C-alpha positions in Angstrom: 101.6 107.6 139.3 101.9 110.4 141.9 100.4 113.8 141.1 101.7 117.0 142.5 101.2 120.7 141.9 104.1 122.4 140.2 105.9 125.1 142.2 105.2 128.7 141.1 108.8 129.1 140.0 108.4 126.1 137.6 105.1 127.4 136.3 106.6 130.8 135.6 109.3 129.2 133.5 106.9 127.4 131.2 105.8 128.5 127.8 102.0 129.1 127.8 99.9 126.0 127.2 98.1 125.4 124.0 94.6 126.9 123.8 91.8 124.4 123.5 90.3 125.8 120.3 88.7 122.8 118.7 87.7 119.2 119.1 91.1 118.3 117.6 92.9 120.0 120.4 91.0 118.0 123.0 91.8 114.8 121.2 95.5 115.7 121.0 95.7 116.3 124.7 93.8 113.1 125.7 95.7 110.9 123.3 99.1 112.2 124.5 98.0 111.5 128.1 97.0 108.0 127.2 100.3 107.3 125.4 102.2 108.7 128.4 100.3 106.1 130.5 101.8 103.4 128.2 98.5 102.5 126.6 98.7 100.1 123.7 95.0 100.2 122.7 93.1 103.4 122.1 89.3 103.5 121.3 88.3 107.1 120.3 84.9 108.4 119.4 84.7 112.0 118.1 81.6 114.2 117.7 81.3 117.9 116.9 80.9 118.7 120.6 82.0 115.6 122.4 85.0 113.2 122.7 85.3 109.8 124.4 88.7 108.1 124.7 89.2 104.7 126.3 92.7 103.2 126.8 94.3 100.3 128.5 97.1 102.3 130.2 98.2 102.3 133.8 95.0 103.8 135.2 94.6 106.1 138.2 93.6 105.7 141.8 90.8 107.7 143.4 93.4 110.0 145.0 94.9 110.7 141.6 91.6 111.2 140.0 90.6 113.9 142.4 93.6 115.9 141.5 93.8 115.1 137.8 92.0 118.2 136.5 93.4 120.8 138.9 95.7 123.5 137.4 99.4 122.7 136.9 99.1 119.2 138.5 101.4 116.6 136.9 103.5 113.6 137.6 105.9 114.2 134.7 108.2 117.0 136.0 109.0 118.1 139.5 112.5 119.8 139.6 113.9 122.6 137.5 116.4 120.2 135.9 113.4 118.2 134.5 112.8 120.9 132.0 116.0 119.7 130.2 115.2 116.0 130.2 111.5 115.7 129.2 110.7 112.1 128.3 106.9 112.4 128.0 104.5 113.9 125.5 102.9 116.1 128.1 104.5 117.9 131.1 102.6 121.1 131.9 99.7 119.6 133.9 97.2 122.0 132.3 95.4 119.9 129.7 92.6 118.4 131.7 92.1 121.6 133.7 91.6 123.5 130.4 89.1 120.9 129.1 87.2 121.1 132.4 86.8 124.8 132.0 85.3 124.4 128.5 83.2 121.3 128.7 81.6 118.6 131.0 84.5 116.4 131.9 84.2 112.9 133.4 87.0 110.4 134.0 86.7 106.8 135.0 89.8 104.7 135.7 91.2 101.6 137.3 94.7 100.7 138.1 96.0 97.3 137.0 96.1 95.8 140.5 93.1 97.6 141.9 89.9 95.7 142.9 87.6 98.5 141.7 87.3 101.4 139.4 86.3 105.0 140.2 84.5 107.6 138.1 84.7 111.3 138.9 83.0 114.3 137.4 84.7 117.8 137.5 83.4 121.3 137.8 84.6 124.2 135.7 87.5 124.7 138.1 88.7 121.1 137.8 87.5 120.2 141.2 86.3 116.6 141.6 82.7 115.8 142.6 80.4 112.8 142.8 83.1 110.0 142.9 81.4 106.6 142.5 82.5 103.0 142.0 81.8 101.5 138.5 82.7 98.3 136.7 85.7 98.9 134.4 88.6 97.0 133.0 92.1 98.3 133.9 92.7 101.5 132.1 91.0 104.9 131.7 88.0 106.3 130.0 87.7 110.1 129.5 84.4 111.6 128.4 84.1 115.2 127.2 80.6 116.5 126.5 79.1 119.9 125.6 82.4 121.3 124.4 82.2 125.1 124.2 78.5 125.0 125.1 79.1 128.0 127.5 81.6 129.7 125.1 79.4 130.6 122.1 82.0 133.0 120.7 84.6 130.3 120.4 82.1 127.8 119.1 81.0 130.2 116.3 84.7 130.7 115.3 85.4 127.0 114.7 86.2 125.8 111.2 83.6 123.6 109.5 83.2 120.1 110.9 84.6 118.4 107.7 87.6 120.7 107.9 88.2 119.8 111.6 88.0 116.1 110.7 90.6 116.5 108.0 93.0 118.1 110.3 92.3 115.6 113.0 92.8 112.7 110.6 96.1 114.0 109.5 97.3 114.3 113.1 96.1 110.8 113.9 98.0 109.4 110.9 101.2 111.1 112.2 100.7 109.9 115.7 100.0 106.4 114.5 103.3 106.3 112.6 105.1 107.6 115.7 103.6 104.7 117.7 103.2 101.7 115.4 102.8 99.3 118.3 99.5 100.9 119.4 96.1 99.7 118.2 93.8 102.6 117.1 90.1 102.4 116.7 88.5 105.7 115.7 84.8 106.5 115.2 83.6 109.7 113.7 81.1 110.9 111.1 79.4 107.5 111.1 82.6 105.7 110.1 85.1 103.5 112.0 88.8 103.4 111.3 91.1 100.8 112.6 94.9 100.6 112.6 96.5 97.4 113.9 99.9 97.2 115.5 102.9 96.1 113.5 106.1 97.3 112.0 106.6 100.9 110.8 106.2 99.6 107.2 102.9 97.9 108.1 101.6 101.1 109.7 102.7 103.3 106.8 100.9 101.0 104.4 97.8 101.1 106.6 97.8 104.9 106.3 98.8 104.8 102.6 97.3 101.6 101.1 98.1 102.6 97.5 101.9 102.3 98.3 103.1 98.7 98.1 106.1 97.5 100.1 108.2 97.4 97.0 107.6 101.1 96.5 109.1 101.9 100.0 112.5 102.0 101.6 112.6 101.5 105.4 115.8 102.0 107.4 116.9 102.3 111.0 120.2 103.8 112.2 121.5 105.4 115.3 118.3 106.6 116.9 116.4 107.3 113.6 113.7 105.3 111.8 113.0 106.3 108.2 110.5 105.3 105.6 110.4 106.9 102.2 108.7 106.3 98.9 111.3 105.5 96.3 111.6 108.5 93.9 111.1 106.4 90.8 107.9 105.0 92.2 105.9 107.7 93.9 106.0 111.4 94.7 103.5 114.3 95.3 102.9 117.8 93.9 103.3 119.4 97.4 105.7 118.8 100.4 102.8 118.0 102.6 103.9 114.4 103.3 107.4 115.1 104.5 106.7 114.2 108.1 109.4 114.6 110.8 108.9 113.3 114.4 111.0 113.7 117.5 110.5 111.5 120.5 107.0 110.4 119.8 105.5 113.5 118.2 105.5 115.0 114.7 107.0 118.5 114.7 107.8 121.3 112.3 111.5 121.4 111.5 111.8 123.7 108.5 115.5 123.4 108.3 115.3 119.6 107.8 112.3 119.8 105.6 114.1 122.3 103.3 117.2 120.1 103.2 115.1 117.0 102.3 113.4 118.9 99.5 116.7 120.2 98.2 118.2 116.7 98.4 115.4 115.2 96.3 115.4 118.1 93.8 117.5 116.2 91.2 115.8 112.9 91.9 112.2 113.9 91.2 110.5 115.7 88.3 110.3 119.5 88.6 107.6 120.6 91.1 107.4 117.2 92.8 108.2 116.3 96.4 109.0 113.0 98.2 106.8 111.1 100.6 108.9 110.6 103.7 108.5 109.9 107.4 111.5 110.1 109.8 111.3 109.5 113.5 114.3 110.8 115.5 114.9 109.4 118.9 117.0 112.2 120.5 118.3 112.2 124.0 116.0 114.4 126.1 118.7 116.8 127.2 119.3 117.7 123.5 115.7 118.8 123.0 114.0 122.0 124.1 110.2 121.8 123.9 109.7 125.4 125.0 109.8 127.0 121.6 106.1 126.7 120.9 103.1 126.4 123.2 101.7 123.5 121.1 105.1 121.8 121.1 104.9 121.7 117.3 108.3 123.5 117.1 111.3 122.9 119.2 115.0 123.7 119.5 117.4 120.9 118.7 121.1 120.7 119.7 123.3 119.2 116.9 120.8 120.0 114.2 123.5 119.7 111.6 124.3 116.2 112.8 120.8 115.0 112.5 120.4 116.5 109.0 123.5 114.7 107.9 122.3 111.4 109.3 118.9 111.8 107.7 120.2 112.6 104.3 122.7 109.7 104.4 120.0 107.3 105.4 117.9 108.6 102.4 120.9 107.9 100.1 121.0 104.3 101.3 117.4 103.9 100.2 118.0 105.4 96.8 120.5 102.7 95.7 119.1 100.0 93.4 118.2 96.7 95.0 117.9 93.5 92.9 114.5 92.9 91.3 112.4 91.0 93.8 108.8 90.1 94.2 107.9 93.6 93.2 104.4 94.7 92.5 105.4 98.1 91.2 102.6 99.6 89.0 104.6 99.5 85.8 105.3 95.8 86.2 101.7 95.0 87.4 100.4 96.5 84.2 102.9 94.7 82.1 102.3 91.2 83.5 98.9 91.7 85.2 100.0 89.7 88.3 99.7 90.7 91.9 101.9 89.3 94.6 102.9 90.3 98.1 106.4 91.7 97.8 109.3 90.5 99.8 111.7 93.4 99.2 115.2 93.3 100.5 118.2 95.6 100.3 121.6 94.3 99.4 124.8 95.6 97.8 124.3 96.8 94.3 123.9 93.8 92.0 126.2 92.9 89.2 124.4 93.2 85.8 125.2 91.4 82.6 124.4 93.2 79.4 122.4 91.0 77.0 121.1 93.1 74.2 120.1 96.6 73.0 116.4 97.1 72.2 115.4 99.7 69.6 118.8 101.3 70.1 117.3 102.9 73.2 117.1 100.3 76.0 119.7 97.9 77.4 118.4 94.5 78.5 120.5 93.3 81.4 120.5 90.0 83.4 120.7 89.6 87.1 120.5 86.3 89.1 117.2 87.7 90.6 115.7 88.8 87.3 116.0 91.4 84.5 116.6 95.1 84.1 115.5 97.2 81.2 117.6 100.4 81.3 117.1 103.5 79.2 120.5 104.3 77.9 120.3 108.1 77.6 119.1 108.9 81.0 121.3 106.3 82.6 124.3 108.0 81.0 122.9 111.4 82.0 122.9 110.3 85.7 126.5 109.1 85.3 127.7 112.4 83.8 125.7 114.5 86.2 127.4 113.0 89.2 130.8 113.2 87.5 130.3 116.9 86.9 129.2 117.4 90.5 132.5 115.9 91.7 134.8 117.6 89.2 133.9 120.3 86.6 136.8 119.8 84.1 137.5 121.9 81.0 139.6 121.0 78.0 141.8 123.4 76.0 141.2 123.7 72.3 143.6 124.1 69.5 141.1 126.2 67.5 138.8 128.5 69.6 135.0 128.5 69.3 133.8 131.8 67.9 130.6 133.1 69.5 128.5 136.0 68.5 128.0 139.1 70.6 127.9 138.3 74.3 126.6 140.6 77.1 128.9 141.5 80.0 126.8 139.2 82.2 127.3 136.3 79.7 131.0 136.8 79.7 131.2 136.9 83.5 129.1 133.7 83.7 131.3 131.7 81.3 134.3 132.9 83.2 132.9 131.5 86.4 132.6 128.1 84.6 136.3 128.2 83.7 135.5 129.2 80.1 136.6 132.8 79.8 135.7 134.4 76.4 138.2 136.7 74.7 137.3 139.6 72.3 137.7 138.4 68.7 136.9 141.1 66.2 133.7 143.2 66.1 130.8 141.6 68.0 132.6 138.3 68.3 134.2 136.4 71.2 136.6 133.4 71.2 136.4 130.7 73.8 139.5 128.5 74.0 138.1 125.9 76.4 135.1 123.6 76.5 133.7 121.3 79.2 135.5 118.0 79.0 132.2 116.0 78.7 131.6 117.7 75.3 134.9 116.7 73.8 133.3 114.2 71.4 130.5 116.7 70.4 132.3 119.4 68.3 129.1 120.2 66.5 127.4 121.3 69.8 130.3 123.4 71.3 128.9 126.7 70.2 125.3 126.1 71.2 126.4 124.6 74.5 128.6 127.6 75.4 125.8 130.0 74.6 123.4 128.0 76.8 125.9 128.0 79.7 126.4 131.7 79.4 122.7 132.3 80.1 122.5 130.0 83.1 123.3 131.7 86.4 122.4 128.6 88.5 125.4 126.2 88.6 123.2 123.3 89.5 121.0 123.9 86.5 124.0 124.3 84.3 125.3 120.9 85.5 122.0 119.2 84.7 121.8 120.8 81.2 125.4 119.9 80.4 124.9 116.3 81.5 121.8 116.0 79.4 123.4 117.5 76.3 126.5 115.3 76.6 124.7 112.1 77.4 124.5 109.2 74.9 121.7 109.8 72.5 118.9 107.3 72.1 119.1 105.7 68.6 122.9 105.2 69.0 123.9 101.6 68.4 126.1 100.2 71.2 128.4 97.2 71.3 128.0 94.6 74.1 131.1 96.0 75.7 129.9 99.6 75.6 126.5 98.5 77.1 128.4 96.6 79.9 130.6 99.6 80.6 127.6 102.0 80.8 125.7 99.6 83.2 128.7 99.4 85.5 129.1 103.2 85.5 125.4 103.7 86.2 125.4 101.1 89.0 128.2 103.0 90.7 126.2 106.3 91.0 124.9 107.5 94.3 121.3 107.7 93.1 120.7 105.3 90.2 116.9 105.2 90.3 116.2 108.5 88.5 117.9 110.9 86.2 118.5 114.6 87.3 115.1 115.5 85.9 113.4 112.9 88.0 112.6 110.3 85.2 112.9 106.6 86.2 115.9 105.0 84.6 115.1 101.3 84.7 112.3 98.8 84.8 112.9 95.7 87.0 111.4 92.3 86.4 111.9 89.7 89.1 112.4 86.0 88.5 109.4 85.3 90.7 107.2 87.3 88.4 108.5 85.5 85.4 107.8 82.1 87.1 104.3 83.2 88.0 103.5 84.6 84.5 104.7 81.4 82.8 103.1 79.3 85.5 106.2 77.3 86.0 104.9 75.9 89.2 102.2 74.0 87.3 102.6 70.4 86.3 100.4 69.5 83.3 100.5 66.0 81.9 104.2 65.2 81.3 105.3 68.8 81.1 107.4 69.3 84.3 109.0 72.5 83.2 112.7 73.5 83.3 
């Protein structure tokens, strides 16, 4: 690693660097430097006025150490064209200099092939002093003490220590997801947190231990890695766990966040939001990190392309997989068994209708287990997607007579292809109805009045699907049940109805075997 001071012309083109305003800001800068040095093990200790970070990265020579804390000194960019192909988390060469101005900074480091390690202390201008040889494994140890000791105004304006730790913990969770191959050991407030390397799913479950693997979908496609909690399994009252990352760092992408929330609107209950992490690996020349000093916001080329790819990947995860060794909460409570899941994703399974239970649920068989499907909301999902694809109306021989309608109601029905005509004093005749209501003549008038009051086409579609769907309590033949199952399986999002209610309960063959203890051999009972 060769350090050099940036040319004045390059410095002038940069967005201002992030202000070190808290312990969390120090941690962010140090961790990003360690990851840029290809560290795979980070040991972090955080105190209200001190930070110590040890890593096993490439390390620095004495010559590099003497320049490390001087202003605008970096090894990550050198030429003007480098601004458009940034491949590292840091690039301004200002972080260590800023820390040295606000605290007592000491760095010890050893390169992998070096015979000795050096430790250097820095003054408030980032100038190295008192270099000395010390014993140290390859890597780097950065120690920051007395943070803001000489800046009482900034120290007094800090948030409370618990609040700082909450923000820092959230940031560390995000960075740990961006770099699942890195081992993290963090000490603060008398506690130690450890995150071990593994797959993205492993790391996600380390951060969210209450989410089992069966409750998650993980996908990877064309430079994007995605993990999302299945909408019929888990969701939150706030959109605070929609995390989007670009090239190793979580960022704010309000356009994508809004698109995701909108996409899940008819998959979750009202006022609920998904739990999702998506990491986009975008070519550096398509990313501009100069939108925000803290690099939390950025400009992306081809934003529409990445939005389309992300939503398509979400749709793949929303398809039903065969029942597996799931330990979803509903099934755990039903059978009271716990088992490590081995979830897999395959083409939508073929279900065979077996029976109707309480004229409400359809019991279906699959080679991997059983499905219990609630017939009304399964049909509601089918009709909702049909209406989204084609809103069809049916002409009537005899019109439906409605009471007095306001001009706004008349205009609304006309937009839905159901134009009312004056029919005597204070009455209107409607000569068309939505096709899905063809078999419900008793509800035509009420449905038309309801539609006339709905200005939101999406809400009208949901309400019409719910009103038209098969009622619970309706007896079905085996053929009717089979037809409904096939229609439901063919929908894009079969896990939940448009209101966000889960449609089916899955029960895997492995769970049945464990519950009935078919692996036991007692006496002469060998099981079948």
